[in-house]
N, C-alpha and C positions, 0 to 999 in steps of 0.2 A: 505495499500500499504506498503509495506517493503521499509525501507529507507536504502541504504548501503550508512553507513559514516565512515565506520572502513572497514579496510584492513584485510584478512585472518591472523591468527597469532594463531599458535597452536604447538602442541608437540603430535607424537603419539609414545609410548613408546611399542615395538612390544616384545612380548613373546618370549624368549630364547626356550621354548619348543614347541611351534608352530607358527612359524612367521605369519600366516595370523591372529594371534589374538593378542591383546594388548588392551592399554586402551588411550584414545585421551584425552588429556588435554588442553580445549581452555580457553583463558584467554580474558577478555574485559580489555584491557591494551594502556598506554599510551608508547609509543616507545621513551624513551630518551638517549640522547648521542648519536645519530646514530646507523651505523651498521658497524664495522671495519672488513674487508675481506682480510687478510693478507694472499699471495701466496709467499713463502720462498723457493728457491731454497737452496741446499745444496752440498758443494762443499768440496773434499780433496785437500789441495793444497800440494804441494812439491817443492822442489828446483835442478836444474840443477846445478854440478860442473861448477863453473864458471860463474854461472849470478846469479846476485842481487834480481833478482825480482821471484815474486811466479809463479806458473804453476799449474793450478787447472782441476781436472777432476770431472764431473758432477757425484753428489751420488742421485739426486733423489729431492723430494721438500716437502713440507708439506704446510697445508690451514688451518686456524684458523677463524671461526668466531667469533666477541665478538659481543654482543647487552645487551642493558639494558632495562627493562620496569618497569613501573610503575604500581602496582596493587592498587586497590580500594575497599572496602565494601561501597557501596552505602547506605546501611542500615544494621543494627546489626542483620538481619535473614542471610544475606549473607557471614557473618563471618565465618561460620562453612565451610561452600562449598568451600570457599576461601582458606580457609589455610587448609583442607584435600587437593586441587590440588595443594597447595604448596609442602606439603609435599611428597605428589606422587613425582613432578618435582625435588626437591631434592635429592629423594632415589635414580634416576637416576646413580647417580653417585656412590651408593653402588653396590655391587656384587647382586647375586644371586645364587644358588647352584643348580647343576645337581640332578638326583637322587643319584648318587654315591658321591655326595658331591664335586664335582670338580666345584670351583669358576668361574664363567663367568659374562662376563659385560654386559652392556644394550646398544642393537641400540634404536638410537630415531631417526624420523624423523621428520624433524622442517620443519614451513611453515612460513614465514614474507611475505604476498603478492603474488607476483609473481616473488620477488627477491631471493629468496630460496624457492621451492615449494615440500614440501615431498622431503627433501634431508635425505639419512640415514647417520649416523654419531653417533658419541659418545659425550655425554654432559661431559665435562672435568671437568668444578667447576660451580655451583649454588651458588653465593653470594648473602646473603639477608641484606639490611640494611634497620634499622628502624630510620627514621628522628626524629631529635628531635623536629621539628616541626609537627609531627603526632598528630590526636587527638586519643584519645583510648576508647575503651568500658570501662565503667566501673562497669557493670553488674558481679557478682561473678562468676566465671567458664569461664569467656568468657571477660576476662580484656587482650584484644589484641591490636595493633594498628590497626587502619580504614587503613593507606595503607604503604605499605614499595616499595622499589626499588628493582629490582632484578637485578643481572646481569649473563650473561649467556658465557661461554666460551665452543663453539662447534668445535669437529672435523669432518670435512665431510669424509664420503666414496662416492668416485664418481661412479654412474652407469654405465660409461665405461671408460675405461682406458685413463686417461687423455695423451693428446698430445699437441704439438706448433700448431696454427694454420697457416697454408702455401697457397700458391697457390693452392696446390696439395690436400687439405681436407678445403677449405672458410666454409663447412658448418657446420664444429664443432665450429665455434664462437658463434652458438647458445645454445651451451651445457654448458659453462665453469662456467658462473656466476649463473643465474637462473635454473638451473635442468628441460628445459622444451624443447619442440622442436619447440615451437612458434619465428617464425621471429621477435624478438624484437631488433635484434641489425643488423646494415647495413652490407652488404655483399659486 
């Protein structure tokens, strides 16, 4: 009997040449420092002559999801696979090039449980920290830390046009955060 003791956690790195293909990076990881999900409106401000306060015109919004996780090699034979996956994840901030030499960014779908499920977007940064208390493998050719902390900054691309939830579209409350159609939130 399989025991479900961890939430789904992984990255689908989509091919720019064929969006139906890519690589899947699944980590057995411990989420650390929580998840920050920042929704921020942007405004242009202006002044009318004779008025002391600013007036604002809505310009749009940005969303950034930040999260950290710890990965660990449970035995020395896991080190190679762990570092291959970590290198593949870090490379998602680098470009690839089309046949004509045009630089392209990567689209990655991120899953953290059902909070965000296969949400497409761009990985803005991958910050890898080797803690001073991490043990190291001492075998030549594999002298690597046994665990690492990884911090991700992710910019989602929404599957449908984001809009404010009102009494005219109460069903939209189910898709803003967790990117699924299940009824998790009250209506």
